[in-house]
N, C-alpha and C positions, 0 to 999 in steps of 0.2 A: 533279799535273802538275808540281809544284815539284821533286819527286824526280827526275823524267825530265829536266827542265831542267838539274838540277845534275849529273846523270850517275850518281846513286845507283841509279836504276832504268833498266833499258833500254826499258821500256814499261809502261803502265798501262791498265787498263780503266776508262773513265770515261763518265759519262752525258753525253750531248750534247757539242758542241764549243764551249761558250761560252768566250770569251776565251783561245783557244789562241795561244800566243806565236808569232811568225814563225819561230822556231827549231824549232817542233814540227810534226809532221803528225798529224792525226786522221783515222782511217779507221773508218767506220761498219761494224759487224759484226752488229748486231742491232737490230730494231725490236720492241718489245713493246707490245701495246695496254694501255691503262689501263682498269680496270673499276671499277664501282661495286659494292662487296661489301655485302650487306644480311643481317640475321639471318633465321633461318627464319620464314616466315609474312608475308614483306613482298614477295610476288611481283608485285603489282600497282601498286607505287608508282613514280612518276616521281622524278627527281632533285629536282625542286622540292618534291615532297610530302615526301620524306625530309628535305630541309633544314628544312622547316617543322615536322615533327612528331617528329623523331628527332635525338639528338645526333650531331655529326659527329666521328668519331674520325680524328685526322690524325697523320701521321708528322711528326717534328720539323721545324721551319720552316727550319733552317739548310741544307738541301740543295737543289739545283736541282729535283729531282722535286717537293718540297713547294711550291716556288714556282710551278711549272707547274701544278700542280692548284689551288692558290689563286687563280691568275689566271683559270682557267676557272670555278671556283665563284663568283667576284666577278661574273661575267656573268649569273648566275641572277637571276631576278626577285625572289628572297627570300634573305636571308642565313641561313646555318645557325643554328638555334636555340641551340646550345651547342657548344663546342669541347672536345674532350678530346685532349691531345697526349701521345704516347708516343715512346719512342726506338727501337723496333725494329719491323719488319714483323711479326715473330711476335707481338709485343704488340698490334699493330693487328688482326691476324686473331683473336687471342684475345679481344679486347674485342668484336669482332662476334659471335663464336661465343657469348659470354656474354649477347648481347642488349642490350649497352649503346648500340649505335648503328650507323651505317653508316660505310663508309670508301671511299676511292678507292685502289687499289693496282695495281701492274704485274700483269698476268695471270700471268706466270711465277712470281710469288711463291706462287701457289696450288699449284704443283707439290710433289709430295711432302709435302703437309700434308692433314690430314683436314678438308676443306671441303665434303664432300657435302651436308650439311644446309643450307648457306649458298646464297643466291642471288646472281646477279650480272648485270650487263648492261653494254654498252660505255659509256664515259665521254666525254662531249663531243658536239658536233654541229658538224661531223662528228666521228667518233671520234678520240681523240687517242692518239698513240703516244709512248713514251719511246725515245729513241735511245741505243743504247750503242756505244762505239767504243774502239779502241786508239789511244792517243797515243804518239808516239815522236819521238826527235830526228831531224832531217833527215839528220844525219851519223852516224847509229847504225852501229856495227860488227856489230850482230846483225840485220841486214836479213832474212836467210834465217829465222832462228828466229822473228822477229816475223812475218814473212809466213806461216809455218806456224801460228802461234798465231792470226792473223787468219782464216786458212782454217778452222781447227778451230772457233773461235767462231762463224764464219758458219754452219757445219754444225749448230751447237746450236740455232740460231734458225730453221732451215729446217723448215717443216711436214713431219711424217712422213706416209707413206702406208702402206698395209697391207703393202707389201713390205719396209719397213724393219725 
């Protein structure tokens, strides 16, 4: 967001609109559900069972998504048994594929990856979404271009039907 504020960028895709400066506008383009991803053979576990019996593989803590997930996990009746922190979503999924533990990830992260042997279920009660949006300056000279980008990104998040 600082690059948008300074004029280096015309817009940026950012998660949630936490602490958006008054000179900026944030427009939601996509909501993606968060899911609990589990290794093969863990189909009948609840999130509490997983936390009690299996290491929790988490995405690095310095991003809003990790804080959002940590907040919900803190509400469980049991703390995760063990934490393993990695720096990429690819590494998170790879660790789950290797049977090292469970993870909470955005559902879209599973697209285009070989996750067929993995199990997943919605995260949170009620299920929690991550919101993505475009942030731009209020006085941007690229309003039309950014409006087209926002529309295109919104289409990416629209559920497809059989006619698409």
